[in-house]
C-alpha positions, -999 to +999 in steps of 0.1 A: +893+152+269+857+153+256+839+119+254+806+110+237+776+105+259+772+070+271+740+066+251+759+072+219+790+052+224+774+020+212+761+036+180+779+025+148+780+055+124+785+031+095+749+020+098+737+055+089+762+063+060+737+052+034+710+075+047+733+105+049+747+097+015+712+094+000+703+128+014+735+144+002+732+130-033+695+140-035+703+175-023+732+178-047+712+167-077+683+189-066+705+220-067+724+210-098+694+199-118+667+222-105+658+233-140+658+198-154+629+183-136+650+160-112+626+166-083+594+162-104+570+136-092+573+117-126+611+115-123+612+105-087+586+078-095+608+067-124+638+063-100+618+041-077+605+019-105+639+017-121+654+005-088+628-022-083+646-052-098+678-042-080+659-038-047+643-072-051+677-088-057+692-068-028+667-084-004+679-119-013+715-108-012+711-094+023+702-129+035+731-145+016+758-120+029+743-121+064+748-158+064+784-154+055+780-165+019+780-147-015+761-152-047+777-140-079+753-157-103+723-134-097+727-114-129+728-145-150+698-159-132+679-128-141+684-134-178+677-171-177+645-167-156+632-139-178+638-159-209+622-191-194+591-170-185+589-154-219+592-188-237+566-205-215+543-176-220+541-184-257+518-214-250+507-210-213+489-184-191+508-156-174+508-173-140+524-205-154+551-184-171+558-165-138+558-198-118+582-213-143+606-184-141+606-184-103+611-222-102+640-219-125+657-193-104+649-210-071+661-243-086+694-228-097+699-213-062+691-247-047+718-264-068+742-237-057+733-242-021+736-280-023+771-277-038+781-252-011+765-271+018+772-308+010+803-307-011+817-279+011+827-258-018+832-220-014+801-201-025+823-176-043+837-202-066+804-221-070+784-191-080+812-177-101+811-209-122+773-208-123+774-172-135+795-182-165+774-213-172+741-195-170+754-166-192+760-192-219+726-208-213+709-175-217+725-170-251+718-205-262+681-205-252+671-180-280+702-178-301+709-142-290+674-131-300+649-112-279+616-128-269+587-103-270+559-105-245+525-094-256+504-107-227+487-076-212+481-092-178+518-102-174+531-068-186+506-050-163+512-071-132+550-071-135+556-039-153+535-010-164+502-017-145+489-001-114+466-009-085+445+019-070+468+044-088+500+028-073+523+014-100+529-023-099+567-019-096+563+003-065+540-024-050+565-051-057+592-030-040+571-024-009+560-061-007+595-075-011+611-051+014+584-056+040+585-094+037+623-094+037+626-072+068+600-092+087+616-125+078+651-113+089+641-096+121+609-113+133+612-150+124+633-180+135+647-183+100+661-147+102+675-153+137+692-185+124+707-166+094+721-140+117+736-166+140+751-185+111+769-154+098+781-145+132+796-180+139+789-212+120+804-233+148+783-216+174+752-220+152+759-257+148+764-261+185+731-244+191+713-270+171+709-250+139+709-271+107+737-251+091+738-271+058+701-267+052+702-230+061+729-224+035+708-241+009+678-220+018+695-186+016+711-194-018+677-207-030+661-175-018+687-155-036+680-174-069+642-169-064+646-131-058+669-128-089+642-147-109+615-123-097+638-094-107+640-110-142+602-113-144+599-076-134+625-066-161+606-086-187+572-071-177+585-036-177+604-040-211+576-062-226+602-088-235+632-108-224+668-108-236+700-126-227+716-093-215+691-086-188+708-082-154+743-086-167+755-053-151+735-056-119+758-076-097+781-047-087+751-025-082+733-050-059+764-058-038+772-021-035+736-013-025+736-041+001+770-033+017+764+005+017+730-002+033+747-018+064+750-055+056+784-067+067+804-086+040+818-110+065+783-119+078+763-116+110+747-082+103+721-073+077+696-046+069+668-048+044+657-012+048+693-002+043+695-022+011+664-005-002+680+030+004+712+017-012+693+005-043+675+038-046+708+057-042+724+037-070+694+043-093+694+080-083+730+083-093+722+068-127+693+091-132+710+123-121+742+117-142+721+110-173+701+143-167+734+161-163+743+149-199+775+130-189+788+105-214+785+068-205+823+066-197+820+097-174+789+083-157+808+051-150+838+070-135+817+092-113+795+064-101+825+042-094+842+070-072+810+076-053+804+039-047+841+035-036+838+063-011+805+051+003+817+015+007+850+026+022+831+046+048+807+018+055+833-010+058+859+010+078+867-008+110+861+011+142+891+017+165+891-003+197 
């Protein structure tokens, strides 16, 4: 009976599903849409920029899931933070508006974390309730009206601008992924998050302040969702209550397909980046193929289901 070489026996194929899937989808669309400009530099750049808010949220979600928690409120935080920033921008400079949005998101995450850590409530239920509450707040803030943003600095820094020819959204993607990967793999905070997700009891016995750590990862998730809201607002030159409302499934799919274990203890920021790009590439390619919205949803759902099933499949022992 043939056996794999010893050097390969410890390799988990699920870690590489997202990279293989990305290449297969890219190749499939490249062939099917070769005459529709799918591989043009402009379209590929559009995919990266379109994926930026989801990528930013995915980085925060990697920390939450790795710690063994979950945050269902990120989509609603996006809308609230974007609206807060747009409203503050009416009478304050761009940096004050951005700071207000980030503080709003981080504060919401901190409240979620406090409820989970100190009242010992499940993060699933806490953030589910917060999701509904914030969806109502977003609608109430402006009475369902959009808030335009005309500040050129804000729109350039968080949306359509560029630095040395590199679009702002691409720079935000790079900065967030690099910072997130470094924090998870090279800092004490990241090591503690991994330990917490692997075993909360063992982490507590090792002297890790588990309650504070749970608060921190949920506050981080709120802050990254708020940053995504700011990026949406900058790119669209305005904020609306519906921003981010369809992103939750996309973010969780991107993170899990990217190699982060839903049960905690394992996380990958680069994998989440590739997962986010894969989700956006699916959207882009299906639109170029001329599929109706209902058909796009069905195809995307099947592809996500297959990818997640392959990623989460338990190895035989």
